[in-house]
mmCIF file of the C-alpha atoms, coordinates in Angstrom:
data_MODEL
# 
_entry.id   MODEL 
# 
loop_
_atom_site.group_PDB 
_atom_site.id 
_atom_site.type_symbol 
_atom_site.label_atom_id 
_atom_site.label_alt_id 
_atom_site.label_comp_id 
_atom_site.label_asym_id 
_atom_site.label_entity_id 
_atom_site.label_seq_id 
_atom_site.pdbx_PDB_ins_code 
_atom_site.Cartn_x 
_atom_site.Cartn_y 
_atom_site.Cartn_z 
_atom_site.occupancy 
_atom_site.B_iso_or_equiv 
_atom_site.pdbx_formal_charge 
_atom_site.auth_seq_id 
_atom_site.auth_comp_id 
_atom_site.auth_asym_id 
_atom_site.auth_atom_id 
_atom_site.pdbx_PDB_model_num 
ATOM 1   C CA . MET A 1 1   ? 0.000   0.000  0.000   1.00 0.00 ? 1   MET A CA 1 
ATOM 2   C CA . GLN A 1 2   ? 2.947   2.314  0.659   1.00 0.00 ? 2   GLN A CA 1 
ATOM 3   C CA . PHE A 1 3   ? 4.043   1.907  -2.974  1.00 0.00 ? 3   PHE A CA 1 
ATOM 4   C CA . ALA A 1 4   ? 0.599   2.667  -4.406  1.00 0.00 ? 4   ALA A CA 1 
ATOM 5   C CA . GLY A 1 5   ? -0.024  5.484  -1.932  1.00 0.00 ? 5   GLY A CA 1 
ATOM 6   C CA . LEU A 1 6   ? 3.112   7.387  -2.907  1.00 0.00 ? 6   LEU A CA 1 
ATOM 7   C CA . GLY A 1 7   ? 2.457   6.775  -6.595  1.00 0.00 ? 7   GLY A CA 1 
ATOM 8   C CA . ALA A 1 8   ? -1.080  8.117  -6.334  1.00 0.00 ? 8   ALA A CA 1 
ATOM 9   C CA . ALA A 1 9   ? 0.213   11.223 -4.556  1.00 0.00 ? 9   ALA A CA 1 
ATOM 10  C CA . VAL A 1 10  ? 2.565   12.155 -7.403  1.00 0.00 ? 10  VAL A CA 1 
ATOM 11  C CA . MET A 1 11  ? 0.245   10.940 -10.161 1.00 0.00 ? 11  MET A CA 1 
ATOM 12  C CA . GLY A 1 12  ? -1.759  14.174 -10.159 1.00 0.00 ? 12  GLY A CA 1 
ATOM 13  C CA . MET A 1 13  ? 1.360   16.177 -10.996 1.00 0.00 ? 13  MET A CA 1 
ATOM 14  C CA . TRP A 1 14  ? 1.826   14.152 -14.176 1.00 0.00 ? 14  TRP A CA 1 
ATOM 15  C CA . THR A 1 15  ? -1.816  14.630 -15.167 1.00 0.00 ? 15  THR A CA 1 
ATOM 16  C CA . CYS A 1 16  ? -1.626  18.411 -14.678 1.00 0.00 ? 16  CYS A CA 1 
ATOM 17  C CA . GLN A 1 17  ? 1.363   18.733 -16.971 1.00 0.00 ? 17  GLN A CA 1 
ATOM 18  C CA . GLY A 1 18  ? 0.557   16.054 -19.521 1.00 0.00 ? 18  GLY A CA 1 
ATOM 19  C CA . VAL A 1 19  ? -3.022  17.055 -20.256 1.00 0.00 ? 19  VAL A CA 1 
ATOM 20  C CA . ILE A 1 20  ? -3.015  20.795 -19.587 1.00 0.00 ? 20  ILE A CA 1 
ATOM 21  C CA . ALA A 1 21  ? 0.482   21.866 -20.648 1.00 0.00 ? 21  ALA A CA 1 
ATOM 22  C CA . SER A 1 22  ? 0.164   20.189 -24.033 1.00 0.00 ? 22  SER A CA 1 
ATOM 23  C CA . SER A 1 23  ? -2.890  22.333 -24.799 1.00 0.00 ? 23  SER A CA 1 
ATOM 24  C CA . LEU A 1 24  ? -1.506  25.696 -23.638 1.00 0.00 ? 24  LEU A CA 1 
ATOM 25  C CA . LEU A 1 25  ? -0.764  27.043 -27.104 1.00 0.00 ? 25  LEU A CA 1 
ATOM 26  C CA . THR A 1 26  ? -3.824  25.353 -28.552 1.00 0.00 ? 26  THR A CA 1 
ATOM 27  C CA . ARG A 1 27  ? -5.910  27.399 -26.131 1.00 0.00 ? 27  ARG A CA 1 
ATOM 28  C CA . GLU A 1 28  ? -4.081  30.534 -27.276 1.00 0.00 ? 28  GLU A CA 1 
ATOM 29  C CA . ARG A 1 29  ? -5.011  29.565 -30.829 1.00 0.00 ? 29  ARG A CA 1 
ATOM 30  C CA . TRP A 1 30  ? -8.667  29.121 -29.878 1.00 0.00 ? 30  TRP A CA 1 
ATOM 31  C CA . ALA A 1 31  ? -8.629  32.544 -28.205 1.00 0.00 ? 31  ALA A CA 1 
ATOM 32  C CA . GLY A 1 32  ? -7.065  34.128 -31.285 1.00 0.00 ? 32  GLY A CA 1 
ATOM 33  C CA . THR A 1 33  ? -3.969  35.261 -29.379 1.00 0.00 ? 33  THR A CA 1 
ATOM 34  C CA . LEU A 1 34  ? -1.403  32.722 -30.600 1.00 0.00 ? 34  LEU A CA 1 
ATOM 35  C CA . GLU A 1 35  ? -0.153  35.055 -33.326 1.00 0.00 ? 35  GLU A CA 1 
ATOM 36  C CA . LEU A 1 36  ? 0.423   37.783 -30.724 1.00 0.00 ? 36  LEU A CA 1 
ATOM 37  C CA . VAL A 1 37  ? 2.358   35.381 -28.499 1.00 0.00 ? 37  VAL A CA 1 
ATOM 38  C CA . VAL A 1 38  ? 4.572   34.262 -31.373 1.00 0.00 ? 38  VAL A CA 1 
ATOM 39  C CA . ALA A 1 39  ? 5.109   37.832 -32.599 1.00 0.00 ? 39  ALA A CA 1 
ATOM 40  C CA . ALA A 1 40  ? 6.169   39.043 -29.149 1.00 0.00 ? 40  ALA A CA 1 
ATOM 41  C CA . PRO A 1 41  ? 9.886   39.977 -28.947 1.00 0.00 ? 41  PRO A CA 1 
ATOM 42  C CA . THR A 1 42  ? 10.674  37.278 -26.407 1.00 0.00 ? 42  THR A CA 1 
ATOM 43  C CA . SER A 1 43  ? 11.430  33.574 -26.422 1.00 0.00 ? 43  SER A CA 1 
ATOM 44  C CA . MET A 1 44  ? 8.762   30.900 -26.115 1.00 0.00 ? 44  MET A CA 1 
ATOM 45  C CA . GLY A 1 45  ? 10.424  29.744 -22.923 1.00 0.00 ? 45  GLY A CA 1 
ATOM 46  C CA . ARG A 1 46  ? 9.700   33.028 -21.159 1.00 0.00 ? 46  ARG A CA 1 
ATOM 47  C CA . VAL A 1 47  ? 6.066   32.704 -22.172 1.00 0.00 ? 47  VAL A CA 1 
ATOM 48  C CA . LEU A 1 48  ? 5.507   29.030 -21.415 1.00 0.00 ? 48  LEU A CA 1 
ATOM 49  C CA . VAL A 1 49  ? 7.797   28.121 -18.503 1.00 0.00 ? 49  VAL A CA 1 
ATOM 50  C CA . PRO A 1 50  ? 6.038   30.389 -15.959 1.00 0.00 ? 50  PRO A CA 1 
ATOM 51  C CA . THR A 1 51  ? 2.751   28.745 -16.924 1.00 0.00 ? 51  THR A CA 1 
ATOM 52  C CA . THR A 1 52  ? 4.094   25.208 -16.622 1.00 0.00 ? 52  THR A CA 1 
ATOM 53  C CA . LEU A 1 53  ? 5.631   26.133 -13.267 1.00 0.00 ? 53  LEU A CA 1 
ATOM 54  C CA . ALA A 1 54  ? 2.209   27.371 -12.170 1.00 0.00 ? 54  ALA A CA 1 
ATOM 55  C CA . LEU A 1 55  ? 0.748   24.035 -13.250 1.00 0.00 ? 55  LEU A CA 1 
ATOM 56  C CA . SER A 1 56  ? 3.343   22.336 -11.062 1.00 0.00 ? 56  SER A CA 1 
ATOM 57  C CA . THR A 1 57  ? 2.055   24.254 -8.042  1.00 0.00 ? 57  THR A CA 1 
ATOM 58  C CA . ILE A 1 58  ? -1.353  22.724 -8.756  1.00 0.00 ? 58  ILE A CA 1 
ATOM 59  C CA . GLY A 1 59  ? 0.434   19.398 -8.865  1.00 0.00 ? 59  GLY A CA 1 
ATOM 60  C CA . LEU A 1 60  ? 1.921   20.085 -5.431  1.00 0.00 ? 60  LEU A CA 1 
ATOM 61  C CA . TYR A 1 61  ? -1.606  20.627 -4.141  1.00 0.00 ? 61  TYR A CA 1 
ATOM 62  C CA . THR A 1 62  ? -2.610  17.222 -5.486  1.00 0.00 ? 62  THR A CA 1 
ATOM 63  C CA . VAL A 1 63  ? 0.286   15.621 -3.586  1.00 0.00 ? 63  VAL A CA 1 
ATOM 64  C CA . ILE A 1 64  ? -0.811  17.180 -0.290  1.00 0.00 ? 64  ILE A CA 1 
ATOM 65  C CA . ALA A 1 65  ? -4.503  16.494 -0.906  1.00 0.00 ? 65  ALA A CA 1 
ATOM 66  C CA . THR A 1 66  ? -3.868  12.869 -1.857  1.00 0.00 ? 66  THR A CA 1 
ATOM 67  C CA . ILE A 1 67  ? -1.733  12.187 1.222   1.00 0.00 ? 67  ILE A CA 1 
ATOM 68  C CA . LEU A 1 68  ? -4.427  13.666 3.490   1.00 0.00 ? 68  LEU A CA 1 
ATOM 69  C CA . TRP A 1 69  ? -7.210  11.862 1.607   1.00 0.00 ? 69  TRP A CA 1 
ATOM 70  C CA . GLU A 1 70  ? -5.424  8.539  1.923   1.00 0.00 ? 70  GLU A CA 1 
ATOM 71  C CA . ARG A 1 71  ? -5.016  9.037  5.666   1.00 0.00 ? 71  ARG A CA 1 
ATOM 72  C CA . TRP A 1 72  ? -8.429  10.445 6.601   1.00 0.00 ? 72  TRP A CA 1 
ATOM 73  C CA . VAL A 1 73  ? -10.636 8.431  4.238   1.00 0.00 ? 73  VAL A CA 1 
ATOM 74  C CA . PHE A 1 74  ? -8.804  5.155  3.657   1.00 0.00 ? 74  PHE A CA 1 
ATOM 75  C CA . GLY A 1 75  ? -6.805  5.019  6.881   1.00 0.00 ? 75  GLY A CA 1 
ATOM 76  C CA . LEU A 1 76  ? -3.526  4.693  4.966   1.00 0.00 ? 76  LEU A CA 1 
ATOM 77  C CA . GLU A 1 77  ? -0.804  6.545  6.850   1.00 0.00 ? 77  GLU A CA 1 
ATOM 78  C CA . LEU A 1 78  ? 2.271   6.830  4.670   1.00 0.00 ? 78  LEU A CA 1 
ATOM 79  C CA . ARG A 1 79  ? 5.554   6.294  6.492   1.00 0.00 ? 79  ARG A CA 1 
ATOM 80  C CA . ILE A 1 80  ? 7.999   9.069  5.611   1.00 0.00 ? 80  ILE A CA 1 
ATOM 81  C CA . GLU A 1 81  ? 11.419  8.451  7.165   1.00 0.00 ? 81  GLU A CA 1 
ATOM 82  C CA . SER A 1 82  ? 12.962  11.746 6.032   1.00 0.00 ? 82  SER A CA 1 
ATOM 83  C CA . TRP A 1 83  ? 10.568  14.625 5.483   1.00 0.00 ? 83  TRP A CA 1 
ATOM 84  C CA . PRO A 1 84  ? 13.280  17.074 4.261   1.00 0.00 ? 84  PRO A CA 1 
ATOM 85  C CA . LEU A 1 85  ? 14.430  14.626 1.570   1.00 0.00 ? 85  LEU A CA 1 
ATOM 86  C CA . PHE A 1 86  ? 10.830  13.751 0.727   1.00 0.00 ? 86  PHE A CA 1 
ATOM 87  C CA . VAL A 1 87  ? 9.898   17.412 0.220   1.00 0.00 ? 87  VAL A CA 1 
ATOM 88  C CA . THR A 1 88  ? 13.071  17.969 -1.820  1.00 0.00 ? 88  THR A CA 1 
ATOM 89  C CA . SER A 1 89  ? 12.192  15.024 -4.052  1.00 0.00 ? 89  SER A CA 1 
ATOM 90  C CA . VAL A 1 90  ? 8.624   16.240 -4.575  1.00 0.00 ? 90  VAL A CA 1 
ATOM 91  C CA . LEU A 1 91  ? 9.864   19.737 -5.451  1.00 0.00 ? 91  LEU A CA 1 
ATOM 92  C CA . ALA A 1 92  ? 12.355  18.235 -7.909  1.00 0.00 ? 92  ALA A CA 1 
ATOM 93  C CA . ALA A 1 93  ? 9.498   16.292 -9.467  1.00 0.00 ? 93  ALA A CA 1 
ATOM 94  C CA . ALA A 1 94  ? 7.501   19.511 -9.813  1.00 0.00 ? 94  ALA A CA 1 
ATOM 95  C CA . LEU A 1 95  ? 10.425  21.358 -11.421 1.00 0.00 ? 95  LEU A CA 1 
ATOM 96  C CA . THR A 1 96  ? 11.282  18.656 -13.937 1.00 0.00 ? 96  THR A CA 1 
ATOM 97  C CA . LEU A 1 97  ? 7.627   18.145 -14.803 1.00 0.00 ? 97  LEU A CA 1 
ATOM 98  C CA . ALA A 1 98  ? 7.425   21.868 -15.582 1.00 0.00 ? 98  ALA A CA 1 
ATOM 99  C CA . GLN A 1 99  ? 10.369  21.405 -17.951 1.00 0.00 ? 99  GLN A CA 1 
ATOM 100 C CA . PHE A 1 100 ? 8.717   18.375 -19.538 1.00 0.00 ? 100 PHE A CA 1 
ATOM 101 C CA . GLY A 1 101 ? 5.457   20.336 -19.805 1.00 0.00 ? 101 GLY A CA 1 
ATOM 102 C CA . PHE A 1 102 ? 7.363   23.074 -21.642 1.00 0.00 ? 102 PHE A CA 1 
ATOM 103 C CA . PHE A 1 103 ? 8.497   20.431 -24.132 1.00 0.00 ? 103 PHE A CA 1 
ATOM 104 C CA . LEU A 1 104 ? 4.924   19.215 -24.636 1.00 0.00 ? 104 LEU A CA 1 
ATOM 105 C CA . ALA A 1 105 ? 3.562   22.743 -25.020 1.00 0.00 ? 105 ALA A CA 1 
ATOM 106 C CA . VAL A 1 106 ? 6.069   23.640 -27.732 1.00 0.00 ? 106 VAL A CA 1 
ATOM 107 C CA . THR A 1 107 ? 4.738   20.868 -29.955 1.00 0.00 ? 107 THR A CA 1 
ATOM 108 C CA . ALA A 1 108 ? 1.428   22.757 -30.151 1.00 0.00 ? 108 ALA A CA 1 
ATOM 109 C CA . VAL A 1 109 ? 2.847   25.744 -32.032 1.00 0.00 ? 109 VAL A CA 1 
ATOM 110 C CA . ARG A 1 110 ? 2.222   24.258 -35.471 1.00 0.00 ? 110 ARG A CA 1 
ATOM 111 C CA . TYR A 1 111 ? -0.303  21.485 -34.863 1.00 0.00 ? 111 TYR A CA 1 
ATOM 112 C CA . ARG A 1 112 ? -3.909  22.072 -33.890 1.00 0.00 ? 112 ARG A CA 1 
ATOM 113 C CA . SER A 1 113 ? -4.547  18.617 -32.438 1.00 0.00 ? 113 SER A CA 1 
ATOM 114 C CA . SER A 1 114 ? -1.357  18.257 -30.406 1.00 0.00 ? 114 SER A CA 1 
ATOM 115 C CA . TRP A 1 115 ? -3.364  18.581 -27.179 1.00 0.00 ? 115 TRP A CA 1 
ATOM 116 C CA . SER A 1 116 ? -4.561  15.035 -27.829 1.00 0.00 ? 116 SER A CA 1 
ATOM 117 C CA . LEU A 1 117 ? -0.951  13.880 -27.513 1.00 0.00 ? 117 LEU A CA 1 
ATOM 118 C CA . GLY A 1 118 ? -0.886  15.003 -23.890 1.00 0.00 ? 118 GLY A CA 1 
ATOM 119 C CA . ALA A 1 119 ? -4.198  13.328 -23.150 1.00 0.00 ? 119 ALA A CA 1 
ATOM 120 C CA . SER A 1 120 ? -2.983  10.079 -24.702 1.00 0.00 ? 120 SER A CA 1 
ATOM 121 C CA . LEU A 1 121 ? 0.162   10.177 -22.542 1.00 0.00 ? 121 LEU A CA 1 
ATOM 122 C CA . GLU A 1 122 ? -1.723  10.245 -19.232 1.00 0.00 ? 122 GLU A CA 1 
ATOM 123 C CA . TYR A 1 123 ? -2.351  6.541  -18.635 1.00 0.00 ? 123 TYR A CA 1 
ATOM 124 C CA . PRO A 1 124 ? 0.853   5.254  -20.289 1.00 0.00 ? 124 PRO A CA 1 
ATOM 125 C CA . GLY A 1 125 ? 2.765   7.753  -18.141 1.00 0.00 ? 125 GLY A CA 1 
ATOM 126 C CA . TRP A 1 126 ? 1.269   6.262  -14.997 1.00 0.00 ? 126 TRP A CA 1 
ATOM 127 C CA . LEU A 1 127 ? 2.793   2.920  -15.991 1.00 0.00 ? 127 LEU A CA 1 
ATOM 128 C CA . LEU A 1 128 ? 6.084   4.113  -17.474 1.00 0.00 ? 128 LEU A CA 1 
ATOM 129 C CA . CYS A 1 129 ? 6.924   6.381  -14.531 1.00 0.00 ? 129 CYS A CA 1 
ATOM 130 C CA . GLY A 1 130 ? 6.256   3.689  -11.954 1.00 0.00 ? 130 GLY A CA 1 
ATOM 131 C CA . PHE A 1 131 ? 3.290   5.334  -10.274 1.00 0.00 ? 131 PHE A CA 1 
ATOM 132 C CA . VAL A 1 132 ? 1.169   2.201  -10.026 1.00 0.00 ? 132 VAL A CA 1 
ATOM 133 C CA . ILE A 1 133 ? 3.591   -0.665 -10.721 1.00 0.00 ? 133 ILE A CA 1 
ATOM 134 C CA . PRO A 1 134 ? 7.386   -0.990 -10.388 1.00 0.00 ? 134 PRO A CA 1 
ATOM 135 C CA . VAL A 1 135 ? 9.288   -0.100 -13.537 1.00 0.00 ? 135 VAL A CA 1 
ATOM 136 C CA . ALA A 1 136 ? 11.174  -3.396 -13.201 1.00 0.00 ? 136 ALA A CA 1 
ATOM 137 C CA . THR A 1 137 ? 7.958   -5.313 -13.944 1.00 0.00 ? 137 THR A CA 1 
ATOM 138 C CA . LEU A 1 138 ? 7.573   -3.670 -17.360 1.00 0.00 ? 138 LEU A CA 1 
ATOM 139 C CA . PRO A 1 139 ? 8.855   -5.477 -20.470 1.00 0.00 ? 139 PRO A CA 1 
ATOM 140 C CA . ASP A 1 140 ? 12.591  -4.996 -20.991 1.00 0.00 ? 140 ASP A CA 1 
ATOM 141 C CA . TRP A 1 141 ? 12.087  -3.074 -24.229 1.00 0.00 ? 141 TRP A CA 1 
ATOM 142 C CA . LEU A 1 142 ? 10.108  -0.415 -22.343 1.00 0.00 ? 142 LEU A CA 1 
ATOM 143 C CA . HIS A 1 143 ? 12.816  0.259  -19.751 1.00 0.00 ? 143 HIS A CA 1 
ATOM 144 C CA . PRO A 1 144 ? 14.836  2.734  -21.887 1.00 0.00 ? 144 PRO A CA 1 
ATOM 145 C CA . LEU A 1 145 ? 11.651  4.679  -22.621 1.00 0.00 ? 145 LEU A CA 1 
ATOM 146 C CA . SER A 1 146 ? 10.800  4.754  -18.933 1.00 0.00 ? 146 SER A CA 1 
ATOM 147 C CA . TRP A 1 147 ? 14.309  5.877  -17.992 1.00 0.00 ? 147 TRP A CA 1 
ATOM 148 C CA . SER A 1 148 ? 14.132  8.736  -20.515 1.00 0.00 ? 148 SER A CA 1 
ATOM 149 C CA . ILE A 1 149 ? 11.292  10.376 -18.565 1.00 0.00 ? 149 ILE A CA 1 
ATOM 150 C CA . PRO A 1 150 ? 12.481  12.575 -15.663 1.00 0.00 ? 150 PRO A CA 1 
ATOM 151 C CA . THR A 1 151 ? 9.420   11.746 -13.584 1.00 0.00 ? 151 THR A CA 1 
ATOM 152 C CA . THR A 1 152 ? 10.523  8.108  -13.373 1.00 0.00 ? 152 THR A CA 1 
ATOM 153 C CA . TRP A 1 153 ? 13.624  9.156  -11.462 1.00 0.00 ? 153 TRP A CA 1 
ATOM 154 C CA . ALA A 1 154 ? 11.679  11.697 -9.415  1.00 0.00 ? 154 ALA A CA 1 
ATOM 155 C CA . MET A 1 155 ? 9.294   8.936  -8.342  1.00 0.00 ? 155 MET A CA 1 
ATOM 156 C CA . GLU A 1 156 ? 12.250  6.735  -7.372  1.00 0.00 ? 156 GLU A CA 1 
ATOM 157 C CA . ALA A 1 157 ? 13.676  9.620  -5.324  1.00 0.00 ? 157 ALA A CA 1 
ATOM 158 C CA . VAL A 1 158 ? 10.340  10.118 -3.563  1.00 0.00 ? 158 VAL A CA 1 
ATOM 159 C CA . ARG A 1 159 ? 10.187  6.447  -2.611  1.00 0.00 ? 159 ARG A CA 1 
ATOM 160 C CA . GLU A 1 160 ? 13.835  6.317  -1.525  1.00 0.00 ? 160 GLU A CA 1 
ATOM 161 C CA . SER A 1 161 ? 13.413  9.332  0.756   1.00 0.00 ? 161 SER A CA 1 
ATOM 162 C CA . ALA A 1 162 ? 10.194  7.899  2.190   1.00 0.00 ? 162 ALA A CA 1 
ATOM 163 C CA . ASP A 1 163 ? 11.965  4.611  2.956   1.00 0.00 ? 163 ASP A CA 1 
ATOM 164 C CA . GLY A 1 164 ? 14.968  6.323  4.541   1.00 0.00 ? 164 GLY A CA 1 
ATOM 165 C CA . GLY A 1 165 ? 17.350  5.696  1.637   1.00 0.00 ? 165 GLY A CA 1 
ATOM 166 C CA . SER A 1 166 ? 19.496  8.117  -0.338  1.00 0.00 ? 166 SER A CA 1 
ATOM 167 C CA . PRO A 1 167 ? 17.631  9.813  -3.205  1.00 0.00 ? 167 PRO A CA 1 
ATOM 168 C CA . TRP A 1 168 ? 20.551  11.895 -4.485  1.00 0.00 ? 168 TRP A CA 1 
ATOM 169 C CA . ARG A 1 169 ? 21.450  9.716  -7.483  1.00 0.00 ? 169 ARG A CA 1 
ATOM 170 C CA . ASP A 1 170 ? 17.829  9.638  -8.613  1.00 0.00 ? 170 ASP A CA 1 
ATOM 171 C CA . LEU A 1 171 ? 17.474  13.382 -8.051  1.00 0.00 ? 171 LEU A CA 1 
ATOM 172 C CA . LEU A 1 172 ? 20.584  14.087 -10.123 1.00 0.00 ? 172 LEU A CA 1 
ATOM 173 C CA . LEU A 1 173 ? 19.326  11.984 -13.029 1.00 0.00 ? 173 LEU A CA 1 
ATOM 174 C CA . CYS A 1 174 ? 15.886  13.569 -12.715 1.00 0.00 ? 174 CYS A CA 1 
ATOM 175 C CA . LEU A 1 175 ? 17.289  17.100 -12.940 1.00 0.00 ? 175 LEU A CA 1 
ATOM 176 C CA . LEU A 1 176 ? 19.698  16.273 -15.777 1.00 0.00 ? 176 LEU A CA 1 
ATOM 177 C CA . ILE A 1 177 ? 17.020  14.661 -17.943 1.00 0.00 ? 177 ILE A CA 1 
ATOM 178 C CA . GLY A 1 178 ? 14.533  17.430 -17.161 1.00 0.00 ? 178 GLY A CA 1 
ATOM 179 C CA . SER A 1 179 ? 17.101  20.059 -18.155 1.00 0.00 ? 179 SER A CA 1 
ATOM 180 C CA . ALA A 1 180 ? 17.751  18.188 -21.407 1.00 0.00 ? 180 ALA A CA 1 
ATOM 181 C CA . TYR A 1 181 ? 14.031  18.370 -22.224 1.00 0.00 ? 181 TYR A CA 1 
ATOM 182 C CA . ALA A 1 182 ? 14.040  22.110 -21.492 1.00 0.00 ? 182 ALA A CA 1 
ATOM 183 C CA . VAL A 1 183 ? 17.003  22.683 -23.830 1.00 0.00 ? 183 VAL A CA 1 
ATOM 184 C CA . LEU A 1 184 ? 15.364  20.583 -26.548 1.00 0.00 ? 184 LEU A CA 1 
ATOM 185 C CA . ALA A 1 185 ? 12.095  22.475 -26.113 1.00 0.00 ? 185 ALA A CA 1 
ATOM 186 C CA . SER A 1 186 ? 13.892  25.820 -26.456 1.00 0.00 ? 186 SER A CA 1 
ATOM 187 C CA . PHE A 1 187 ? 15.537  24.654 -29.679 1.00 0.00 ? 187 PHE A CA 1 
ATOM 188 C CA . LEU A 1 188 ? 12.323  23.231 -31.129 1.00 0.00 ? 188 LEU A CA 1 
ATOM 189 C CA . GLY A 1 189 ? 10.410  26.348 -30.136 1.00 0.00 ? 189 GLY A CA 1 
ATOM 190 C CA . ARG A 1 190 ? 12.786  28.578 -32.080 1.00 0.00 ? 190 ARG A CA 1 
ATOM 191 C CA . GLN A 1 191 ? 12.757  26.293 -35.116 1.00 0.00 ? 191 GLN A CA 1 
ATOM 192 C CA . LEU A 1 192 ? 8.983   25.907 -35.259 1.00 0.00 ? 192 LEU A CA 1 
ATOM 193 C CA . VAL A 1 193 ? 8.261   29.583 -34.711 1.00 0.00 ? 193 VAL A CA 1 
ATOM 194 C CA . ASP A 1 194 ? 10.855  30.673 -37.278 1.00 0.00 ? 194 ASP A CA 1 
ATOM 195 C CA . SER A 1 195 ? 9.390   28.239 -39.807 1.00 0.00 ? 195 SER A CA 1 
ATOM 196 C CA . ALA A 1 196 ? 5.871   29.514 -39.164 1.00 0.00 ? 196 ALA A CA 1 
ATOM 197 C CA . ARG A 1 197 ? 7.028   33.107 -39.602 1.00 0.00 ? 197 ARG A CA 1 
ATOM 198 C CA . ARG A 1 198 ? 8.886   32.370 -42.844 1.00 0.00 ? 198 ARG A CA 1 
ATOM 199 C CA . HIS A 1 199 ? 6.024   30.483 -44.445 1.00 0.00 ? 199 HIS A CA 1 
ATOM 200 C CA . ALA A 1 200 ? 3.165   32.490 -42.866 1.00 0.00 ? 200 ALA A CA 1 
ATOM 201 C CA . THR A 1 201 ? 1.450   29.248 -41.923 1.00 0.00 ? 201 THR A CA 1 
ATOM 202 C CA . LEU A 1 202 ? 0.843   29.691 -38.198 1.00 0.00 ? 202 LEU A CA 1 
ATOM 203 C CA . ALA A 1 203 ? -2.861  30.446 -38.586 1.00 0.00 ? 203 ALA A CA 1 
ATOM 204 C CA . LEU A 1 204 ? -3.321  27.749 -41.225 1.00 0.00 ? 204 LEU A CA 1 
ATOM 205 C CA . THR A 1 205 ? -1.904  24.714 -39.430 1.00 0.00 ? 205 THR A CA 1 
# 
């Protein structure tokens, strides 16, 4: 129950980023403001990262609410051996999920239906990140895909800190992979926006 309880607590953070962040620019398109966002003399990162960070704060609320819900309604009291390390791991999960959400949001610059990508990632993400089952129980060919997601390592860090272990290796990998997604998103954002400007296709895609 400890395994499932911790996974359920962090699961809401993934849902906030995966479903909502992927549709950020699509919503701007629906509102007719996407062209203004793209034309602004600033990078996409400065527009999107604050929003994905705000989504992570909603995710932090889901962690707290789930832990309290599990205790008061289901009588499941999670054993946290090191609260400072546990909080650090949860905050790292929030930060790297914001970076991953930035990556998802950038894909919406040119494609109207990219929000559906985020929605389709919700349930597979629960499995790949080890929220509901251990990553080790997945087929071997899925392990590299699971390891390429920063939330997998964040979830491992959360569990290690709760069990009294050392989460630092998992935290380091989590932050490195999350930063790689942020760099890739910045590059893709520039390329996609420049292409849309050159071909005047932003409103037509």
